[in-house]
mmCIF file of the N, C-alpha and C atoms, coordinates in Angstrom:
data_MODEL
# 
_entry.id   MODEL 
# 
loop_
_atom_site.group_PDB 
_atom_site.id 
_atom_site.type_symbol 
_atom_site.label_atom_id 
_atom_site.label_alt_id 
_atom_site.label_comp_id 
_atom_site.label_asym_id 
_atom_site.label_entity_id 
_atom_site.label_seq_id 
_atom_site.pdbx_PDB_ins_code 
_atom_site.Cartn_x 
_atom_site.Cartn_y 
_atom_site.Cartn_z 
_atom_site.occupancy 
_atom_site.B_iso_or_equiv 
_atom_site.pdbx_formal_charge 
_atom_site.auth_seq_id 
_atom_site.auth_comp_id 
_atom_site.auth_asym_id 
_atom_site.auth_atom_id 
_atom_site.pdbx_PDB_model_num 
ATOM 1   N N  . MET A 1 1  ? -9.421  -7.228  -27.694 1.00 0.00 ? 1  MET A N  1 
ATOM 2   C CA . MET A 1 1  ? -9.558  -6.403  -26.510 1.00 0.00 ? 1  MET A CA 1 
ATOM 3   C C  . MET A 1 1  ? -8.470  -5.349  -26.533 1.00 0.00 ? 1  MET A C  1 
ATOM 4   N N  . ILE A 1 2  ? -8.866  -4.149  -26.165 1.00 0.00 ? 2  ILE A N  1 
ATOM 5   C CA . ILE A 1 2  ? -7.943  -3.036  -26.016 1.00 0.00 ? 2  ILE A CA 1 
ATOM 6   C C  . ILE A 1 2  ? -8.128  -2.498  -24.602 1.00 0.00 ? 2  ILE A C  1 
ATOM 7   N N  . GLU A 1 3  ? -7.021  -2.283  -23.902 1.00 0.00 ? 3  GLU A N  1 
ATOM 8   C CA . GLU A 1 3  ? -7.093  -1.682  -22.566 1.00 0.00 ? 3  GLU A CA 1 
ATOM 9   C C  . GLU A 1 3  ? -6.359  -0.346  -22.570 1.00 0.00 ? 3  GLU A C  1 
ATOM 10  N N  . VAL A 1 4  ? -6.966  0.635   -21.905 1.00 0.00 ? 4  VAL A N  1 
ATOM 11  C CA . VAL A 1 4  ? -6.359  1.940   -21.722 1.00 0.00 ? 4  VAL A CA 1 
ATOM 12  C C  . VAL A 1 4  ? -6.319  2.176   -20.217 1.00 0.00 ? 4  VAL A C  1 
ATOM 13  N N  . ARG A 1 5  ? -5.134  2.538   -19.727 1.00 0.00 ? 5  ARG A N  1 
ATOM 14  C CA . ARG A 1 5  ? -4.935  2.710   -18.307 1.00 0.00 ? 5  ARG A CA 1 
ATOM 15  C C  . ARG A 1 5  ? -4.348  4.099   -18.040 1.00 0.00 ? 5  ARG A C  1 
ATOM 16  N N  . ASP A 1 6  ? -4.823  4.730   -16.964 1.00 0.00 ? 6  ASP A N  1 
ATOM 17  C CA . ASP A 1 6  ? -4.241  6.007   -16.570 1.00 0.00 ? 6  ASP A CA 1 
ATOM 18  C C  . ASP A 1 6  ? -3.904  5.970   -15.083 1.00 0.00 ? 6  ASP A C  1 
ATOM 19  N N  . GLU A 1 7  ? -3.234  6.993   -14.623 1.00 0.00 ? 7  GLU A N  1 
ATOM 20  C CA . GLU A 1 7  ? -2.847  7.060   -13.201 1.00 0.00 ? 7  GLU A CA 1 
ATOM 21  C C  . GLU A 1 7  ? -3.396  8.330   -12.556 1.00 0.00 ? 7  GLU A C  1 
ATOM 22  N N  . GLY A 1 8  ? -4.537  8.793   -13.063 1.00 0.00 ? 8  GLY A N  1 
ATOM 23  C CA . GLY A 1 8  ? -5.180  9.986   -12.525 1.00 0.00 ? 8  GLY A CA 1 
ATOM 24  C C  . GLY A 1 8  ? -5.855  9.716   -11.185 1.00 0.00 ? 8  GLY A C  1 
ATOM 25  N N  . LYS A 1 9  ? -6.760  10.617  -10.824 1.00 0.00 ? 9  LYS A N  1 
ATOM 26  C CA . LYS A 1 9  ? -7.425  10.483  -9.523  1.00 0.00 ? 9  LYS A CA 1 
ATOM 27  C C  . LYS A 1 9  ? -8.510  9.416   -9.534  1.00 0.00 ? 9  LYS A C  1 
ATOM 28  N N  . GLY A 1 10 ? -8.916  8.940   -10.696 1.00 0.00 ? 10 GLY A N  1 
ATOM 29  C CA . GLY A 1 10 ? -9.928  7.893   -10.761 1.00 0.00 ? 10 GLY A CA 1 
ATOM 30  C C  . GLY A 1 10 ? -11.326 8.425   -10.526 1.00 0.00 ? 10 GLY A C  1 
ATOM 31  N N  . VAL A 1 11 ? -12.233 7.515   -10.265 1.00 0.00 ? 11 VAL A N  1 
ATOM 32  C CA . VAL A 1 11 ? -13.634 7.838   -10.036 1.00 0.00 ? 11 VAL A CA 1 
ATOM 33  C C  . VAL A 1 11 ? -14.021 7.255   -8.677  1.00 0.00 ? 11 VAL A C  1 
ATOM 34  N N  . PRO A 1 12 ? -14.701 8.009   -7.848  1.00 0.00 ? 12 PRO A N  1 
ATOM 35  C CA . PRO A 1 12 ? -15.129 7.469   -6.559  1.00 0.00 ? 12 PRO A CA 1 
ATOM 36  C C  . PRO A 1 12 ? -15.990 6.215   -6.769  1.00 0.00 ? 12 PRO A C  1 
ATOM 37  N N  . PRO A 1 13 ? -15.789 5.185   -5.959  1.00 0.00 ? 13 PRO A N  1 
ATOM 38  C CA . PRO A 1 13 ? -16.513 3.917   -6.134  1.00 0.00 ? 13 PRO A CA 1 
ATOM 39  C C  . PRO A 1 13 ? -18.037 4.084   -6.230  1.00 0.00 ? 13 PRO A C  1 
ATOM 40  N N  . GLU A 1 14 ? -18.597 5.009   -5.476  1.00 0.00 ? 14 GLU A N  1 
ATOM 41  C CA . GLU A 1 14 ? -20.053 5.189   -5.497  1.00 0.00 ? 14 GLU A CA 1 
ATOM 42  C C  . GLU A 1 14 ? -20.538 5.794   -6.828  1.00 0.00 ? 14 GLU A C  1 
ATOM 43  N N  . MET A 1 15 ? -19.640 6.312   -7.636  1.00 0.00 ? 15 MET A N  1 
ATOM 44  C CA . MET A 1 15 ? -20.035 6.898   -8.928  1.00 0.00 ? 15 MET A CA 1 
ATOM 45  C C  . MET A 1 15 ? -19.688 5.992   -10.113 1.00 0.00 ? 15 MET A C  1 
ATOM 46  N N  . LEU A 1 16 ? -18.973 4.919   -9.864  1.00 0.00 ? 16 LEU A N  1 
ATOM 47  C CA . LEU A 1 16 ? -18.469 4.059   -10.942 1.00 0.00 ? 16 LEU A CA 1 
ATOM 48  C C  . LEU A 1 16 ? -19.590 3.518   -11.836 1.00 0.00 ? 16 LEU A C  1 
ATOM 49  N N  . GLU A 1 17 ? -20.711 3.154   -11.248 1.00 0.00 ? 17 GLU A N  1 
ATOM 50  C CA . GLU A 1 17 ? -21.799 2.569   -12.052 1.00 0.00 ? 17 GLU A CA 1 
ATOM 51  C C  . GLU A 1 17 ? -22.474 3.589   -12.962 1.00 0.00 ? 17 GLU A C  1 
ATOM 52  N N  . ARG A 1 18 ? -22.186 4.865   -12.789 1.00 0.00 ? 18 ARG A N  1 
ATOM 53  C CA . ARG A 1 18 ? -22.854 5.904   -13.590 1.00 0.00 ? 18 ARG A CA 1 
ATOM 54  C C  . ARG A 1 18 ? -21.970 6.500   -14.686 1.00 0.00 ? 18 ARG A C  1 
ATOM 55  N N  . ILE A 1 19 ? -20.719 6.098   -14.804 1.00 0.00 ? 19 ILE A N  1 
ATOM 56  C CA . ILE A 1 19 ? -19.797 6.810   -15.686 1.00 0.00 ? 19 ILE A CA 1 
ATOM 57  C C  . ILE A 1 19 ? -20.146 6.717   -17.178 1.00 0.00 ? 19 ILE A C  1 
ATOM 58  N N  . PHE A 1 20 ? -20.968 5.754   -17.565 1.00 0.00 ? 20 PHE A N  1 
ATOM 59  C CA . PHE A 1 20 ? -21.375 5.642   -18.964 1.00 0.00 ? 20 PHE A CA 1 
ATOM 60  C C  . PHE A 1 20 ? -22.717 6.314   -19.227 1.00 0.00 ? 20 PHE A C  1 
ATOM 61  N N  . ASP A 1 21 ? -23.309 6.934   -18.218 1.00 0.00 ? 21 ASP A N  1 
ATOM 62  C CA . ASP A 1 21 ? -24.584 7.641   -18.380 1.00 0.00 ? 21 ASP A CA 1 
ATOM 63  C C  . ASP A 1 21 ? -24.353 8.971   -19.098 1.00 0.00 ? 21 ASP A C  1 
ATOM 64  N N  . PRO A 1 22 ? -25.198 9.295   -20.089 1.00 0.00 ? 22 PRO A N  1 
ATOM 65  C CA . PRO A 1 22 ? -25.064 10.599  -20.740 1.00 0.00 ? 22 PRO A CA 1 
ATOM 66  C C  . PRO A 1 22 ? -25.186 11.753  -19.746 1.00 0.00 ? 22 PRO A C  1 
ATOM 67  N N  . PHE A 1 23 ? -24.328 12.720  -19.908 1.00 0.00 ? 23 PHE A N  1 
ATOM 68  C CA . PHE A 1 23 ? -24.284 13.950  -19.120 1.00 0.00 ? 23 PHE A CA 1 
ATOM 69  C C  . PHE A 1 23 ? -23.794 13.772  -17.695 1.00 0.00 ? 23 PHE A C  1 
ATOM 70  N N  . PHE A 1 24 ? -23.324 12.583  -17.333 1.00 0.00 ? 24 PHE A N  1 
ATOM 71  C CA . PHE A 1 24 ? -22.723 12.403  -16.010 1.00 0.00 ? 24 PHE A CA 1 
ATOM 72  C C  . PHE A 1 24 ? -21.239 12.767  -16.105 1.00 0.00 ? 24 PHE A C  1 
ATOM 73  N N  . THR A 1 25 ? -20.777 13.624  -15.247 1.00 0.00 ? 25 THR A N  1 
ATOM 74  C CA . THR A 1 25 ? -19.362 14.000  -15.252 1.00 0.00 ? 25 THR A CA 1 
ATOM 75  C C  . THR A 1 25 ? -18.867 14.234  -13.852 1.00 0.00 ? 25 THR A C  1 
ATOM 76  N N  . THR A 1 26 ? -17.575 13.990  -13.652 1.00 0.00 ? 26 THR A N  1 
ATOM 77  C CA . THR A 1 26 ? -16.920 14.299  -12.389 1.00 0.00 ? 26 THR A CA 1 
ATOM 78  C C  . THR A 1 26 ? -15.999 15.501  -12.545 1.00 0.00 ? 26 THR A C  1 
ATOM 79  N N  . LYS A 1 27 ? -15.969 16.075  -13.750 1.00 0.00 ? 27 LYS A N  1 
ATOM 80  C CA . LYS A 1 27 ? -15.075 17.203  -14.033 1.00 0.00 ? 27 LYS A CA 1 
ATOM 81  C C  . LYS A 1 27 ? -15.832 18.514  -14.107 1.00 0.00 ? 27 LYS A C  1 
ATOM 82  N N  . ASP A 1 28 ? -15.210 19.563  -13.577 1.00 0.00 ? 28 ASP A N  1 
ATOM 83  C CA . ASP A 1 28 ? -15.790 20.899  -13.739 1.00 0.00 ? 28 ASP A CA 1 
ATOM 84  C C  . ASP A 1 28 ? -15.725 21.250  -15.226 1.00 0.00 ? 28 ASP A C  1 
ATOM 85  N N  . GLY A 1 29 ? -16.847 21.650  -15.782 1.00 0.00 ? 29 GLY A N  1 
ATOM 86  C CA . GLY A 1 29 ? -16.878 22.035  -17.182 1.00 0.00 ? 29 GLY A CA 1 
ATOM 87  C C  . GLY A 1 29 ? -16.967 20.873  -18.148 1.00 0.00 ? 29 GLY A C  1 
ATOM 88  N N  . GLY A 1 30 ? -17.069 19.656  -17.653 1.00 0.00 ? 30 GLY A N  1 
ATOM 89  C CA . GLY A 1 30 ? -17.204 18.495  -18.528 1.00 0.00 ? 30 GLY A CA 1 
ATOM 90  C C  . GLY A 1 30 ? -18.613 18.381  -19.072 1.00 0.00 ? 30 GLY A C  1 
ATOM 91  N N  . THR A 1 31 ? -18.755 17.728  -20.227 1.00 0.00 ? 31 THR A N  1 
ATOM 92  C CA . THR A 1 31 ? -20.092 17.550  -20.807 1.00 0.00 ? 31 THR A CA 1 
ATOM 93  C C  . THR A 1 31 ? -20.712 16.230  -20.396 1.00 0.00 ? 31 THR A C  1 
ATOM 94  N N  . GLY A 1 32 ? -19.904 15.267  -20.017 1.00 0.00 ? 32 GLY A N  1 
ATOM 95  C CA . GLY A 1 32 ? -20.428 13.957  -19.659 1.00 0.00 ? 32 GLY A CA 1 
ATOM 96  C C  . GLY A 1 32 ? -20.847 13.136  -20.848 1.00 0.00 ? 32 GLY A C  1 
ATOM 97  N N  . LEU A 1 33 ? -20.334 13.458  -22.026 1.00 0.00 ? 33 LEU A N  1 
ATOM 98  C CA . LEU A 1 33 ? -20.736 12.722  -23.214 1.00 0.00 ? 33 LEU A CA 1 
ATOM 99  C C  . LEU A 1 33 ? -19.665 11.762  -23.736 1.00 0.00 ? 33 LEU A C  1 
ATOM 100 N N  . GLY A 1 34 ? -18.414 11.949  -23.381 1.00 0.00 ? 34 GLY A N  1 
ATOM 101 C CA . GLY A 1 34 ? -17.325 11.141  -23.927 1.00 0.00 ? 34 GLY A CA 1 
ATOM 102 C C  . GLY A 1 34 ? -17.512 9.644   -23.714 1.00 0.00 ? 34 GLY A C  1 
ATOM 103 N N  . LEU A 1 35 ? -17.608 9.217   -22.482 1.00 0.00 ? 35 LEU A N  1 
ATOM 104 C CA . LEU A 1 35 ? -17.752 7.788   -22.211 1.00 0.00 ? 35 LEU A CA 1 
ATOM 105 C C  . LEU A 1 35 ? -19.101 7.255   -22.657 1.00 0.00 ? 35 LEU A C  1 
ATOM 106 N N  . ALA A 1 36 ? -20.142 8.092   -22.610 1.00 0.00 ? 36 ALA A N  1 
ATOM 107 C CA . ALA A 1 36 ? -21.453 7.659   -23.086 1.00 0.00 ? 36 ALA A CA 1 
ATOM 108 C C  . ALA A 1 36 ? -21.406 7.340   -24.574 1.00 0.00 ? 36 ALA A C  1 
ATOM 109 N N  . VAL A 1 37 ? -20.720 8.162   -25.341 1.00 0.00 ? 37 VAL A N  1 
ATOM 110 C CA . VAL A 1 37 ? -20.599 7.938   -26.782 1.00 0.00 ? 37 VAL A CA 1 
ATOM 111 C C  . VAL A 1 37 ? -19.757 6.689   -27.064 1.00 0.00 ? 37 VAL A C  1 
ATOM 112 N N  . VAL A 1 38 ? -18.663 6.538   -26.357 1.00 0.00 ? 38 VAL A N  1 
ATOM 113 C CA . VAL A 1 38 ? -17.827 5.329   -26.527 1.00 0.00 ? 38 VAL A CA 1 
ATOM 114 C C  . VAL A 1 38 ? -18.661 4.087   -26.225 1.00 0.00 ? 38 VAL A C  1 
ATOM 115 N N  . HIS A 1 39 ? -19.387 4.107   -25.119 1.00 0.00 ? 39 HIS A N  1 
ATOM 116 C CA . HIS A 1 39 ? -20.224 2.965   -24.743 1.00 0.00 ? 39 HIS A CA 1 
ATOM 117 C C  . HIS A 1 39 ? -21.239 2.642   -25.831 1.00 0.00 ? 39 HIS A C  1 
ATOM 118 N N  . GLN A 1 40 ? -21.882 3.664   -26.368 1.00 0.00 ? 40 GLN A N  1 
ATOM 119 C CA . GLN A 1 40 ? -22.904 3.445   -27.399 1.00 0.00 ? 40 GLN A CA 1 
ATOM 120 C C  . GLN A 1 40 ? -22.287 2.846   -28.675 1.00 0.00 ? 40 GLN A C  1 
ATOM 121 N N  . ILE A 1 41 ? -21.172 3.379   -29.123 1.00 0.00 ? 41 ILE A N  1 
ATOM 122 C CA . ILE A 1 41 ? -20.521 2.880   -30.342 1.00 0.00 ? 41 ILE A CA 1 
ATOM 123 C C  . ILE A 1 41 ? -20.086 1.433   -30.169 1.00 0.00 ? 41 ILE A C  1 
ATOM 124 N N  . VAL A 1 42 ? -19.428 1.140   -29.063 1.00 0.00 ? 42 VAL A N  1 
ATOM 125 C CA . VAL A 1 42 ? -18.960 -0.225  -28.819 1.00 0.00 ? 42 VAL A CA 1 
ATOM 126 C C  . VAL A 1 42 ? -20.120 -1.198  -28.717 1.00 0.00 ? 42 VAL A C  1 
ATOM 127 N N  . THR A 1 43 ? -21.178 -0.811  -28.020 1.00 0.00 ? 43 THR A N  1 
ATOM 128 C CA . THR A 1 43 ? -22.357 -1.673  -27.876 1.00 0.00 ? 43 THR A CA 1 
ATOM 129 C C  . THR A 1 43 ? -23.016 -1.932  -29.229 1.00 0.00 ? 43 THR A C  1 
ATOM 130 N N  . GLN A 1 44 ? -23.116 -0.905  -30.055 1.00 0.00 ? 44 GLN A N  1 
ATOM 131 C CA . GLN A 1 44 ? -23.724 -1.070  -31.382 1.00 0.00 ? 44 GLN A CA 1 
ATOM 132 C C  . GLN A 1 44 ? -22.934 -2.027  -32.274 1.00 0.00 ? 44 GLN A C  1 
ATOM 133 N N  . HIS A 1 45 ? -21.663 -2.223  -31.955 1.00 0.00 ? 45 HIS A N  1 
ATOM 134 C CA . HIS A 1 45 ? -20.829 -3.148  -32.720 1.00 0.00 ? 45 HIS A CA 1 
ATOM 135 C C  . HIS A 1 45 ? -20.728 -4.515  -32.034 1.00 0.00 ? 45 HIS A C  1 
ATOM 136 N N  . GLY A 1 46 ? -21.596 -4.765  -31.065 1.00 0.00 ? 46 GLY A N  1 
ATOM 137 C CA . GLY A 1 46 ? -21.641 -6.056  -30.399 1.00 0.00 ? 46 GLY A CA 1 
ATOM 138 C C  . GLY A 1 46 ? -20.560 -6.233  -29.335 1.00 0.00 ? 46 GLY A C  1 
ATOM 139 N N  . GLY A 1 47 ? -19.966 -5.136  -28.897 1.00 0.00 ? 47 GLY A N  1 
ATOM 140 C CA . GLY A 1 47 ? -18.890 -5.217  -27.914 1.00 0.00 ? 47 GLY A CA 1 
ATOM 141 C C  . GLY A 1 47 ? -19.308 -4.788  -26.524 1.00 0.00 ? 47 GLY A C  1 
ATOM 142 N N  . LYS A 1 48 ? -18.311 -4.632  -25.697 1.00 0.00 ? 48 LYS A N  1 
ATOM 143 C CA . LYS A 1 48 ? -18.547 -4.299  -24.295 1.00 0.00 ? 48 LYS A CA 1 
ATOM 144 C C  . LYS A 1 48 ? -17.420 -3.396  -23.823 1.00 0.00 ? 48 LYS A C  1 
ATOM 145 N N  . VAL A 1 49 ? -17.752 -2.421  -22.980 1.00 0.00 ? 49 VAL A N  1 
ATOM 146 C CA . VAL A 1 49 ? -16.759 -1.542  -22.353 1.00 0.00 ? 49 VAL A CA 1 
ATOM 147 C C  . VAL A 1 49 ? -16.847 -1.782  -20.862 1.00 0.00 ? 49 VAL A C  1 
ATOM 148 N N  . GLU A 1 50 ? -15.698 -1.981  -20.239 1.00 0.00 ? 50 GLU A N  1 
ATOM 149 C CA . GLU A 1 50 ? -15.653 -2.176  -18.801 1.00 0.00 ? 50 GLU A CA 1 
ATOM 150 C C  . GLU A 1 50 ? -14.685 -1.187  -18.186 1.00 0.00 ? 50 GLU A C  1 
ATOM 151 N N  . ALA A 1 51 ? -14.980 -0.717  -17.001 1.00 0.00 ? 51 ALA A N  1 
ATOM 152 C CA . ALA A 1 51 ? -14.123 0.195   -16.270 1.00 0.00 ? 51 ALA A CA 1 
ATOM 153 C C  . ALA A 1 51 ? -13.835 -0.376  -14.905 1.00 0.00 ? 51 ALA A C  1 
ATOM 154 N N  . ARG A 1 52 ? -12.595 -0.252  -14.493 1.00 0.00 ? 52 ARG A N  1 
ATOM 155 C CA . ARG A 1 52 ? -12.244 -0.696  -13.146 1.00 0.00 ? 52 ARG A CA 1 
ATOM 156 C C  . ARG A 1 52 ? -11.170 0.232   -12.572 1.00 0.00 ? 52 ARG A C  1 
ATOM 157 N N  . MET A 1 53 ? -11.201 0.345   -11.264 1.00 0.00 ? 53 MET A N  1 
ATOM 158 C CA . MET A 1 53 ? -10.216 1.165   -10.578 1.00 0.00 ? 53 MET A CA 1 
ATOM 159 C C  . MET A 1 53 ? -8.913  0.385   -10.477 1.00 0.00 ? 53 MET A C  1 
ATOM 160 N N  . ASN A 1 54 ? -7.800  1.092   -10.659 1.00 0.00 ? 54 ASN A N  1 
ATOM 161 C CA . ASN A 1 54 ? -6.483  0.490   -10.494 1.00 0.00 ? 54 ASN A CA 1 
ATOM 162 C C  . ASN A 1 54 ? -6.117  0.469   -9.024  1.00 0.00 ? 54 ASN A C  1 
ATOM 163 N N  . ALA A 1 55 ? -5.309  -0.483  -8.640  1.00 0.00 ? 55 ALA A N  1 
ATOM 164 C CA . ALA A 1 55 ? -4.752  -0.455  -7.282  1.00 0.00 ? 55 ALA A CA 1 
ATOM 165 C C  . ALA A 1 55 ? -3.813  0.751   -7.208  1.00 0.00 ? 55 ALA A C  1 
ATOM 166 N N  . GLY A 1 56 ? -3.996  1.596   -6.260  1.00 0.00 ? 56 GLY A N  1 
ATOM 167 C CA . GLY A 1 56 ? -3.158  2.787   -6.145  1.00 0.00 ? 56 GLY A CA 1 
ATOM 168 C C  . GLY A 1 56 ? -3.865  4.008   -6.666  1.00 0.00 ? 56 GLY A C  1 
ATOM 169 N N  . ALA A 1 57 ? -3.899  4.173   -7.974  1.00 0.00 ? 57 ALA A N  1 
ATOM 170 C CA . ALA A 1 57 ? -4.530  5.369   -8.564  1.00 0.00 ? 57 ALA A CA 1 
ATOM 171 C C  . ALA A 1 57 ? -4.939  5.086   -9.993  1.00 0.00 ? 57 ALA A C  1 
ATOM 172 N N  . GLY A 1 58 ? -5.925  5.837   -10.443 1.00 0.00 ? 58 GLY A N  1 
ATOM 173 C CA . GLY A 1 58 ? -6.329  5.774   -11.840 1.00 0.00 ? 58 GLY A CA 1 
ATOM 174 C C  . GLY A 1 58 ? -7.355  4.707   -12.165 1.00 0.00 ? 58 GLY A C  1 
ATOM 175 N N  . MET A 1 59 ? -7.595  4.575   -13.452 1.00 0.00 ? 59 MET A N  1 
ATOM 176 C CA . MET A 1 59 ? -8.630  3.677   -13.967 1.00 0.00 ? 59 MET A CA 1 
ATOM 177 C C  . MET A 1 59 ? -8.057  2.868   -15.140 1.00 0.00 ? 59 MET A C  1 
ATOM 178 N N  . THR A 1 60 ? -8.696  1.733   -15.402 1.00 0.00 ? 60 THR A N  1 
ATOM 179 C CA . THR A 1 60 ? -8.425  0.957   -16.597 1.00 0.00 ? 60 THR A CA 1 
ATOM 180 C C  . THR A 1 60 ? -9.763  0.749   -17.295 1.00 0.00 ? 60 THR A C  1 
ATOM 181 N N  . PHE A 1 61 ? -9.775  1.033   -18.609 1.00 0.00 ? 61 PHE A N  1 
ATOM 182 C CA . PHE A 1 61 ? -10.943 0.805   -19.437 1.00 0.00 ? 61 PHE A CA 1 
ATOM 183 C C  . PHE A 1 61 ? -10.594 -0.286  -20.432 1.00 0.00 ? 61 PHE A C  1 
ATOM 184 N N  . ALA A 1 62 ? -11.438 -1.297  -20.519 1.00 0.00 ? 62 ALA A N  1 
ATOM 185 C CA . ALA A 1 62 ? -11.245 -2.396  -21.466 1.00 0.00 ? 62 ALA A CA 1 
ATOM 186 C C  . ALA A 1 62 ? -12.367 -2.338  -22.485 1.00 0.00 ? 62 ALA A C  1 
ATOM 187 N N  . VAL A 1 63 ? -12.004 -2.354  -23.757 1.00 0.00 ? 63 VAL A N  1 
ATOM 188 C CA . VAL A 1 63 ? -12.964 -2.383  -24.861 1.00 0.00 ? 63 VAL A CA 1 
ATOM 189 C C  . VAL A 1 63 ? -12.829 -3.755  -25.518 1.00 0.00 ? 63 VAL A C  1 
ATOM 190 N N  . ARG A 1 64 ? -13.919 -4.507  -25.522 1.00 0.00 ? 64 ARG A N  1 
ATOM 191 C CA . ARG A 1 64 ? -13.931 -5.839  -26.136 1.00 0.00 ? 64 ARG A CA 1 
ATOM 192 C C  . ARG A 1 64 ? -14.879 -5.805  -27.324 1.00 0.00 ? 64 ARG A C  1 
ATOM 193 N N  . LEU A 1 65 ? -14.377 -6.185  -28.475 1.00 0.00 ? 65 LEU A N  1 
ATOM 194 C CA . LEU A 1 65 ? -15.168 -6.252  -29.696 1.00 0.00 ? 65 LEU A CA 1 
ATOM 195 C C  . LEU A 1 65 ? -15.104 -7.661  -30.259 1.00 0.00 ? 65 LEU A C  1 
ATOM 196 N N  . PRO A 1 66 ? -16.207 -8.134  -30.814 1.00 0.00 ? 66 PRO A N  1 
ATOM 197 C CA . PRO A 1 66 ? -16.175 -9.488  -31.411 1.00 0.00 ? 66 PRO A CA 1 
ATOM 198 C C  . PRO A 1 66 ? -15.390 -9.468  -32.724 1.00 0.00 ? 66 PRO A C  1 
ATOM 199 N N  . ARG A 1 67 ? -14.851 -10.605 -33.060 1.00 0.00 ? 67 ARG A N  1 
ATOM 200 C CA . ARG A 1 67 ? -14.197 -10.732 -34.368 1.00 0.00 ? 67 ARG A CA 1 
ATOM 201 C C  . ARG A 1 67 ? -15.271 -10.681 -35.431 1.00 0.00 ? 67 ARG A C  1 
ATOM 202 N N  . SER A 1 68 ? -14.948 -10.071 -36.551 1.00 0.00 ? 68 SER A N  1 
ATOM 203 C CA . SER A 1 68 ? -15.916 -10.062 -37.636 1.00 0.00 ? 68 SER A CA 1 
ATOM 204 C C  . SER A 1 68 ? -15.840 -11.385 -38.387 1.00 0.00 ? 68 SER A C  1 
ATOM 205 N N  . PRO A 1 69 ? -16.979 -11.885 -38.881 1.00 0.00 ? 69 PRO A N  1 
ATOM 206 C CA . PRO A 1 69 ? -16.966 -13.145 -39.616 1.00 0.00 ? 69 PRO A CA 1 
ATOM 207 C C  . PRO A 1 69 ? -16.047 -13.051 -40.818 1.00 0.00 ? 69 PRO A C  1 
ATOM 208 N N  . GLY A 1 70 ? -15.114 -13.982 -40.928 1.00 0.00 ? 70 GLY A N  1 
ATOM 209 C CA . GLY A 1 70 ? -14.181 -13.968 -42.056 1.00 0.00 ? 70 GLY A CA 1 
ATOM 210 C C  . GLY A 1 70 ? -13.101 -12.904 -41.975 1.00 0.00 ? 70 GLY A C  1 
ATOM 211 N N  . GLY A 1 71 ? -13.040 -12.200 -40.846 1.00 0.00 ? 71 GLY A N  1 
ATOM 212 C CA . GLY A 1 71 ? -12.087 -11.113 -40.686 1.00 0.00 ? 71 GLY A CA 1 
ATOM 213 C C  . GLY A 1 71 ? -10.706 -11.620 -40.333 1.00 0.00 ? 71 GLY A C  1 
ATOM 214 N N  . ALA A 1 72 ? -9.768  -10.678 -40.190 1.00 0.00 ? 72 ALA A N  1 
ATOM 215 C CA . ALA A 1 72 ? -8.393  -11.032 -39.827 1.00 0.00 ? 72 ALA A CA 1 
ATOM 216 C C  . ALA A 1 72 ? -8.360  -11.656 -38.442 1.00 0.00 ? 72 ALA A C  1 
ATOM 217 N N  . ARG A 1 73 ? -7.455  -12.543 -38.240 1.00 0.00 ? 73 ARG A N  1 
ATOM 218 C CA . ARG A 1 73 ? -7.331  -13.211 -36.938 1.00 0.00 ? 73 ARG A CA 1 
ATOM 219 C C  . ARG A 1 73 ? -6.047  -12.869 -36.280 1.00 0.00 ? 73 ARG A C  1 
# 
């Protein structure tokens, strides 16, 4: 598992369920493809991406990938 945390303005709770949708963005001039591509790559490798709001400000994204058979532990 890898977690990335920021202290930005975050995402409004009513939009949280859409942040991995292609072309959805909360930024002026954004393409809405960044998180959609991350989600697709992680999913194709049998993993999961989760997003949650931090207490106070910002977001935390957790990327969980399965261990590969016979891989490093």
